[in-house]
N, C-alpha and C positions, 0 to 999 in steps of 0.2 A: 346251369348248363353251360359248358364251355362254348367258345365261339365255333370251334370245329364241329362239335356235336350239333349245335344249333343249325349251322349251315348244311349239315348232312340230312336235314329233314326238309320236306316239301314246304311246310309252313314257315320254316326259318328263311328259306330262299325267297318265298313270296313276300313275306312281311318286310324283309330287309330291302328287297327291290322296290317295294311300295313307298319306302322312305324318300326316294328321289322325287316322284311326282308330289308327294306330300310337302316336301321342302319347297318346291316351286310354288305350290298353292299357298303356303304360309308366307312366302316372299311377296306374292301378289296381294295377299291380305295385308301385309305390313305396309306396302305402298298405299293401299286404300286407307288404312287407319291413319297414317301420317298425314295424308292429304285431307282427311275429314275431321281430325280432332280440332277442338277450338283453338283459334290462333293464339290465345293467351297462354296455352300450354307450352308454346314454343318461344315465349318471351320471358325476360326477367319480370319480376313482380311489378315494377314501376315503368315498364317499357310499353310503348304504343306499337301494336302489330304493323308490320310493313305491308305494302300492297301485295307482295308475293305470298305472304301468309294468309291474307284475307281472301285471295282469289282461289285458294285451295289447289294450286298447282305447284307443289313444293318438291316432290320427288317423282321420278318416272321409272317405270319398270325396265325400260331399255337402258337406263343408266344405273341408278342405285339398286333397282330391283334385281338385276342380273347378279350383282355382287351378293346380295342377300340370299338369292336362290342357291348360288353355289355353296355359300357358307352353311345354310340350313340343310340342304340336301346331303352334303358330306357329313355335317354334324349329326343329323338324324340317323344316317347309316351307321356311323361309328357308335352312337349312343345305343342303338338297338342291338348291336352285336354284343355290347357289354351288359345291358339291362334287357335281357330277352325273356324267354318263357319263365313265368313266375314272378317277374318284376315289372309287370306292365304299368303299374301305378307310377313307378319311378320314371319310366320312359315317357309317359304322357306328361307328367309335370315338368320333366327336363325339356321336353319339346316346347312346351309353353314358355318356359324360362328363356330358352334360346331365341324364341320368337320375339320376346320383349327385349332381349339383349341386343339383337341386331338393330332394332328400331332405336334403342338408346344410342348405339354407336353412330348411326346415320344422323340422328338429330343433333348430337353433340358436334359432329364434324361440320355439318351444314349450318347450324344455328348457334353453336356453342352453348347449348342448353340441354339439360337432362330433365325431361318432364317428370315431375314428382309422381304423377299417376303411374307411369311406367315403373318407376322405382318401387312404388308401393305394391304393384303387382308382383314384382320379383320377390319382395319381402314376404307377401302373403303366401305365394306359392311355395317359397322356401320354408316358411313356418309350417305349412300344411304337410309337406312331405317329411319334414323333420319330426313332427308329432307322430305321423304314421310310422316312420322309421323306428322311433323309440318305443311306441305303444305295441307294435307287432314284434319287437325284440330282434329285428334284423340287424340293427346297429351298423348299417353300412356307412351312413353319413355321420352319425353321432353315437358315441359310446356311453354318454351320460346325459341327463336332462339339462345340465348346465352348459353343455357344449355350444348350443346356438347362442346363448347369452354371452359366452366368452368370444364367440365369433363376431358378434355385434361390437363388443368392446375393442377387439383387435382391429377389425376392419375399419370401423369409424374412427377409432383412435389413431391408427396409422395415417389415414388421410388428413385428419385434423392436425397431426403433428407436422406433416408436409406443408400444410397451409400456414401454420404458425411460423415455421422456418422461413417460408417465402416472405411473410410479412416482416420478419426481423431483418432478413438479408436485403431484400429488394424493395422494402417499404410498400408492398402491395400483395394481394392475395397470391399464394403460391399455386393454388388450384381453386376451382369453384366449390361452393358448399354443396352443390349437387353431387360432386364426386364423393364427398364425405357420407352423404345419405345413401348413395348407391352402394358403397362398399360396406356400410352397415347392413344393408339389405342382403348383400351377397354373403355376409358373415352368418346370417340366420341359416342359410342353406348349407354353407360349407363347414361351419362350426370350427372346432379346434381338433387337430391342427390344420384343417383344410384351408382356413382363411389365410394362414401364413403361406401355404403353397401358392394359393391364388395371388396373393400380394407379390410374391417373388416373380411369378409368371408375368404379371402385369408390368413390373419394373423391367424385366428382360425385353418384352415386346416393345415397350416404350423407348428403351435405350436403343434398340436396333433401328427402329423407325427414325429416331432423332438423329442417329449417326448417318443414316441414308439421306435424310433431308439436308444435313450439313454438307455431305459429299456432293449432292446434286447442286446445292447453292454455290459451292466453290467452283464446280465445273462450269456452271452458267456464268459465274463472275469472270473466270478466265477467258471464256469465249467472248464475252462482252468487252473485255479489256483489249483483246487482239483486234476486234472489229471497230472499236470506238476510237475516234481521233481527238476527242475532247481531252482537256487537262486531267491529270492524275487525280486531283481532288474530287472531281465529279465522279470518277470511277469508284472511288472509295465511298462516296455518298450512296451510289447505286448498290454497292455490296452491303452497306448497312441496311438499306431498305429491304434487300432480299432476306438478310438475316432476321430483321425485325418482323417480317411477315411470316416467318416460320413458326406460327403458333401451334402448339400441340395440345389439343383437348385430351384430357386424360380418360374421359368416359369410354371412348372406343377401346382403350387398352384394358380397362377393367372388364368390359364386356367380352373382349377376346380372351382374357385370362379365365373368366368364368366358363365360357364355352369350352376352352381347352381342358379345364379341370373336369368338366362333365364328360366330355367325349373320350378323354384319356385318363379316366378315373383310375382304372386298374394299373395302367402304366406308371402314372405319377406316384401312386402309393408304393408300387413295387420298387421303383428307383430310390425313393426315400428310404424304404426299409433296407435296401441293399447298401445304401450309403451309411446308415446307422450301424449296420453290422460290422463296419470297418473299425468301430471304436470299442 
């Protein structure tokens, strides 16, 4: 059923509107889960949990929760409009995947860690809906049984390649191994060629945010130089500190790309097909 046809029915209007409070509820639940999961989930394997992690006051609804509520509410509305009557299974699974995706993004931003348990949930949900997609013959996500397997290889392989390049060029990890595992899990859901689209979206969003951070850092540096009366070399040191502190965890961009691919599924595939028709 098309979006216009779905919204012309009373059920379509009611269920689409219900996505907003559902998104808020899921955001509240996400805050609760992040605060209640074992502290070890939010640490590296050999790291001792901090006092903040142990006292279970990690995120708050008035801060991170509002952001998650906006993302989930908007995402659920857009997802429901695409996967409406007759595709309820897809909508339910995608809603759960977006729920875990926003938690992954918040955890990676705040603690530079992607809990393996959340990654595993994305992979299991992606595998379940993939099996359903192929078994029922819908072939919305996967056109063949080997599509999820190729998605794992492309997603995990791309992240592993970035990590190896980082080690060769900078003599340290280019990204965390949690990103490798996360994109492999994403590949189970998106398959081929969806994993490639998701990877491109993640690079675009990461690049845009990185450029914004650089621009903000330069603006702050210039303001500090005008206000500061200390020697020039101290200003240069301050600029280096600002640049050095601009760490970009890649997990949020993978999560953002996954959500974008889900909620803009029809649009992404339409634009890709339109582009391919040019050749």
